Legacy VTK file of the C-alpha trace (Angstrom):
# vtk DataFile Version 3.0
C-alpha trace
ASCII
DATASET POLYDATA
POINTS 261 float
-6.355 7.436 25.911
-7.325 9.755 22.754
-6.098 13.228 23.319
-8.281 15.693 22.060
-6.421 16.851 19.095
-6.593 13.394 17.731
-10.331 11.827 18.864
-11.950 14.668 16.634
-9.692 13.431 13.577
-10.544 9.482 14.864
-14.230 10.477 14.530
-13.950 12.254 10.966
-12.919 8.825 9.705
-15.281 6.690 11.096
-18.099 8.932 9.668
-16.120 8.868 6.026
-16.009 4.759 6.403
-19.684 5.257 7.883
-21.032 7.219 4.815
-18.833 5.365 2.054
-20.868 1.955 3.375
-24.664 4.081 3.173
-23.950 5.129 -0.509
-22.320 1.973 -1.682
-25.128 0.531 -2.972
-24.633 2.734 -6.121
-22.932 0.208 -8.828
-19.131 0.528 -9.487
-15.539 -0.543 -9.940
-12.962 -1.758 -7.815
-9.407 -2.121 -8.181
-7.001 -3.174 -5.686
-3.307 -2.539 -4.666
-2.224 0.808 -3.790
-3.278 3.334 -2.380
-3.531 0.800 0.401
-0.848 -0.899 2.330
-2.597 -4.070 2.197
-0.970 -6.482 -0.794
-3.415 -8.240 -3.193
-2.796 -11.423 -5.703
-4.246 -9.899 -9.082
-1.383 -9.405 -10.876
-1.675 -6.639 -14.120
-2.678 -8.066 -17.054
0.209 -9.622 -19.307
1.641 -6.720 -21.923
-0.062 -3.977 -19.437
1.995 -2.172 -16.792
0.611 0.684 -14.319
3.371 3.420 -13.270
2.759 5.636 -10.220
3.715 8.879 -9.371
3.579 10.506 -5.704
4.361 9.877 -2.516
3.685 9.391 1.020
3.938 11.802 4.258
4.099 10.714 7.653
3.862 12.525 10.969
4.313 10.817 14.256
4.688 13.066 17.460
7.402 13.996 18.495
9.703 13.350 15.815
7.901 15.464 13.622
6.787 14.779 9.747
9.096 14.072 6.765
7.380 13.692 3.186
8.630 10.667 0.854
8.015 11.024 -2.970
8.018 7.712 -4.863
8.249 6.087 -8.507
7.074 2.618 -8.714
6.160 0.442 -11.770
4.353 -2.649 -12.322
4.454 -4.838 -15.582
2.675 -7.775 -16.605
5.351 -9.457 -17.879
3.443 -13.429 -18.076
0.035 -14.829 -17.521
-0.553 -14.461 -13.554
3.156 -12.494 -13.614
3.840 -9.088 -12.505
7.261 -7.596 -12.125
7.226 -4.965 -9.818
10.250 -1.839 -9.115
10.021 1.330 -6.596
12.466 3.956 -5.780
12.110 6.615 -2.987
13.830 9.638 -1.995
13.951 9.469 2.036
14.791 12.528 3.726
17.970 12.988 6.210
19.271 15.423 9.064
18.010 18.939 8.115
22.242 21.006 8.525
21.167 24.766 8.569
17.960 24.446 8.596
17.535 22.623 5.433
15.842 19.756 4.427
18.391 16.899 2.958
16.840 13.913 0.838
18.523 11.234 -0.376
17.892 7.535 -2.686
16.070 4.872 -0.408
16.436 1.662 -0.908
15.340 0.102 -4.245
12.320 -2.486 -4.008
12.069 -5.025 -6.489
9.468 -8.183 -6.770
7.805 -10.567 -8.420
4.056 -11.684 -7.504
3.060 -14.726 -9.267
-0.800 -15.733 -8.980
-1.386 -19.612 -8.404
-4.797 -20.448 -7.760
-7.475 -17.929 -9.679
-11.439 -16.900 -7.961
-13.507 -19.424 -8.930
-16.703 -20.733 -7.373
-16.037 -20.579 -3.878
-12.132 -20.372 -4.106
-10.596 -16.715 -3.977
-7.782 -16.212 -6.119
-4.589 -16.607 -4.316
-0.989 -15.348 -5.029
2.666 -14.985 -3.172
4.646 -11.463 -3.714
7.989 -11.200 -2.736
9.692 -8.345 -2.197
13.689 -7.609 -1.671
15.023 -4.308 -0.894
18.342 -3.913 -1.823
20.544 -1.169 -0.059
21.625 1.654 -2.805
20.415 4.479 -0.260
23.296 7.028 0.301
24.083 8.347 3.792
21.245 10.414 3.453
18.453 7.814 2.759
18.380 3.919 2.839
18.571 1.547 5.523
21.762 -0.523 4.786
20.971 -3.632 4.600
19.162 -5.819 2.647
15.396 -7.261 3.585
13.416 -9.311 2.425
9.448 -10.328 2.324
7.292 -13.123 1.857
3.906 -13.038 1.571
1.122 -14.653 0.870
-2.345 -12.824 -0.848
-6.212 -13.892 -1.116
-9.219 -12.020 -2.987
-12.394 -12.765 -3.202
-15.327 -10.625 -4.742
-18.797 -10.939 -3.825
-20.658 -8.704 -6.447
-19.290 -4.947 -6.361
-17.305 -5.779 -3.112
-13.915 -6.718 -2.956
-11.768 -7.838 0.363
-8.629 -9.303 0.091
-5.467 -9.308 2.328
-3.096 -11.388 4.382
0.723 -10.999 5.252
3.619 -12.619 5.651
7.233 -12.596 7.425
10.021 -10.168 6.954
13.710 -10.629 7.510
14.564 -7.776 8.427
18.743 -7.958 9.060
21.002 -5.066 10.908
22.354 -3.554 14.041
19.243 -2.951 16.649
17.002 -4.839 14.409
14.693 -7.792 14.225
13.039 -9.815 12.090
9.109 -9.106 12.144
5.938 -10.253 10.762
3.649 -8.238 8.752
-0.692 -8.800 8.205
-3.813 -6.590 6.746
-6.813 -6.743 5.394
-9.060 -4.710 3.056
-12.687 -4.053 2.276
-13.686 -2.037 -1.113
-16.554 -0.972 -2.808
-17.347 1.052 -5.679
-19.437 4.144 -5.753
-19.752 4.590 -8.706
-17.848 3.592 -12.515
-15.003 6.686 -11.710
-15.126 5.942 -8.119
-13.696 3.271 -5.307
-13.660 3.382 -1.548
-11.818 1.083 0.621
-11.091 0.596 4.253
-8.388 -1.674 6.017
-6.365 -2.541 9.055
-2.963 -3.447 9.170
-0.387 -4.752 12.002
2.879 -5.247 11.558
5.407 -6.613 14.814
8.178 -4.697 16.458
11.075 -3.956 13.759
13.565 -3.265 16.239
14.700 -4.794 19.497
13.859 -1.795 21.720
10.262 -1.421 19.756
6.845 -2.088 19.668
4.448 -4.222 17.750
2.152 -1.286 15.513
-1.741 -1.545 14.800
-2.954 0.723 12.629
-6.110 1.859 9.975
-6.572 3.702 6.436
-8.981 4.747 4.527
-8.682 5.386 0.932
-10.039 6.054 -2.637
-9.628 5.605 -6.300
-10.650 8.068 -8.653
-10.287 6.627 -12.427
-10.077 10.170 -14.881
-9.873 7.951 -17.577
-9.088 3.955 -18.314
-6.031 4.650 -18.301
-5.624 8.082 -15.420
-5.957 7.518 -12.459
-5.888 9.975 -8.838
-5.027 7.739 -5.387
-4.977 8.858 -2.377
-5.243 7.103 1.491
-5.114 8.585 5.363
-4.569 6.631 8.499
-3.145 6.423 11.797
-2.419 4.433 14.378
-4.549 3.037 16.745
-1.818 1.397 19.036
1.883 1.149 19.371
2.691 4.424 17.734
1.581 8.053 17.436
1.706 8.474 13.614
-0.607 10.195 11.054
0.384 8.426 7.202
-1.351 10.438 4.105
-1.127 9.144 0.723
-1.828 10.804 -2.778
-0.312 9.404 -6.227
-1.236 9.293 -9.984
-1.344 6.452 -11.526
-1.239 5.868 -15.564
-1.835 2.651 -16.905
-0.274 1.826 -20.510
-0.175 -1.034 -22.963
-1.976 -3.716 -25.177
-5.214 -4.210 -23.678
-6.917 -7.992 -23.798
-9.249 -8.839 -26.817
-12.753 -9.187 -25.222
-13.397 -13.557 -24.783
-9.551 -14.502 -24.232
LINES 1 262
261 0 1 2 3 4 5 6 7 8 9 10 11 12 13 14 15 16 17 18 19 20 21 22 23 24 25 26 27 28 29 30 31 32 33 34 35 36 37 38 39 40 41 42 43 44 45 46 47 48 49 50 51 52 53 54 55 56 57 58 59 60 61 62 63 64 65 66 67 68 69 70 71 72 73 74 75 76 77 78 79 80 81 82 83 84 85 86 87 88 89 90 91 92 93 94 95 96 97 98 99 100 101 102 103 104 105 106 107 108 109 110 111 112 113 114 115 116 117 118 119 120 121 122 123 124 125 126 127 128 129 130 131 132 133 134 135 136 137 138 139 140 141 142 143 144 145 146 147 148 149 150 151 152 153 154 155 156 157 158 159 160 161 162 163 164 165 166 167 168 169 170 171 172 173 174 175 176 177 178 179 180 181 182 183 184 185 186 187 188 189 190 191 192 193 194 195 196 197 198 199 200 201 202 203 204 205 206 207 208 209 210 211 212 213 214 215 216 217 218 219 220 221 222 223 224 225 226 227 228 229 230 231 232 233 234 235 236 237 238 239 240 241 242 243 244 245 246 247 248 249 250 251 252 253 254 255 256 257 258 259 260
């Protein structure tokens, strides 16, 4: 049962989603990927790159809140192939009342789109990730993890929907392998703005843990063709009591494909 604090926030979020659906008749452009958790199958164009600088705030009772600054780089190395790297700072203990941050694990990935969208066929890709235990004693998992997903995407006019999921290999004492799945619908409200909403599900990650169902709503603001602001907020529906927020700046760089190619 939702308490008096959670209920107003939940209703306000639903109102935002409903408003977005009402005003979504305005033409716009949609870009997949962050600020959402749901992966997408569309790789960055060959010769182009995307640099994300931002962070994620998690507030879970009774544990409290933590902020994780992140730096992410995606690069289109070949047609239908994208390289990915991300590193973050993770909070540790608070000795003497001072928060401590340490280097988190290094996330590396390769996205390969093996089916392009056409007719009724969605585009389909795999995007395996590996988390290398580069974190020191203040951050990181200490164990190598691997994610093996499949992502699908289909566009209907100005609407885009994508999602999928996969299997996480999650070694370590007290941990267990788990499944992750999510789906998103997104719509452009104007050339400079798109919004979306997603549902996210994850089976338990620890032996004594629980599965988790959550939702997010988010927006991308295209300041220019190469400069973007991304934001999303969400919370658990079941299996936890966490509020999650994400804010980042994205710089798109590199050569553009010529029209007609």
